[in-house]
N, C-alpha and C positions, 0 to 999 in steps of 0.2 A: 425554421419551424419544424421541418421534418426531423432534423437531428435532435432537437430538444424533445420532441414527442417520443422518439425512439428511446432516448436515454432515460428520461424521467418516467415514462409509462411502462416500458417493457423490461428494461435492464434490472431494476430491483426485484421484480417478480421472478425473472429468470435465475438470478443468483440465489434467491431464497429457495426456489424449487430444486436447483442443482444441489444445494447444501443438504436438503432433506433426502434427495436421492442418494447422495454419496455417504452421508453420515447417519441417516435414519432419523435421529432426533438431535436438534441443536443443543438440547440440555445435556447430552452426553459428551459434548465437546468442551475442551478447556478453552479459556479465553484467547490464548495465543493462536490456537488452531482456528478458532472462529475468525479472528481478525485476519490471519494470513489468507484463509480461504476467501473471505469476502473482499479484501483489498485486491488480491490477485484476480478474482473473478470479475470484480467491477472494472479493473483495468483492462482485462481481456475483452469484455463486452464493449467497453468504450472504444478500444482500439478497433474492434470489429465494425462498430457503427461508423467510426471515422473512415475506415477503409471502404465501407459501402458508399459513404458520401463522396469519397475521393473518386470512386468509379463513376458515380452519377454526374459529378462536376468535371470529370476528365482532368483531374489534378493528381499530383503525387501526394501520398499520405504524409510525407514530411512537410508539406505546405501548411499543415494544421498544427505544427508546433513541436513535433518530435522527429526531426530529420535524422535519418540513419547515420549519416556521416559525422554527426556530432554526439553520438550516444554517450561516450565518456570524455567529452570535450570540456572546455573551460567552464561552461555554465553548469554542467553536471557536478563538478567538483566544488564550485562555489555554492551551489544549492546544498550539497552534502555538508559542507563546512558550516553554513548558516543554520541548517537544520540541527546539527549536533550542538552548535552554540546555543540555539534557542532552547533545546531540551535541557541542556546543562544549566543554563540560567534559571529556568523554571524549577527544576528539582532543587537547585541551590537555594532559591528564595523560599520554596516550601519548607526546606530543612531549617533555614535560618529562623523562620517564624513558627517552628515547632510542629509542623504538620507532617513531617516525615523523619524517620530514623533509619539509618542504614543497617543497624543491628548486626547480628552475627552472620557469617557466610552460611548459606544453606546448600550451596553447590560447591563442588571441588573438582579440580582436574579437568578431564575431558568434558564433563557436563557443563562447565562454564563456557568452554569453547563452543560446544554444540548449541547451547541456548543463545550465545552471542551471535552465531551465524544465523540461527532462525530469526532473531530479532533484526539483524542486518537485512535479511531478505524481506521481512515484513515492512520495515521502514523504506526500503527501496520501492516496494509496491505502493506504499502510502504516498511517496513523492511522485511516482509516475501517475498515479490515479489523480 
């Protein structure tokens, strides 16, 4: 109950306040920046609350589901593969039913790689959170 109270009562407010402190106004941020900040912030706060609970319960933080020795282990790569497959099927089905068009390329060269890496980091935090 302590964990749930900390996560659901305090964490959203802390992340929102931090976003306002860092960026001033959330309206000035693009959607990718907003998502990356909130997913990373939520994960960091959740990890912090989990670490606090680990201290209170005299356990290792890895006992709660993210063991350090398995960071890039089999389950990580399986989850990454399943996440990529799920998003691919979803976009494919939306395209098949006329809800999405790939259109012309808006980015070229280094910008494609840059935004690809930003979204890779974003989805890593989505998965961790």
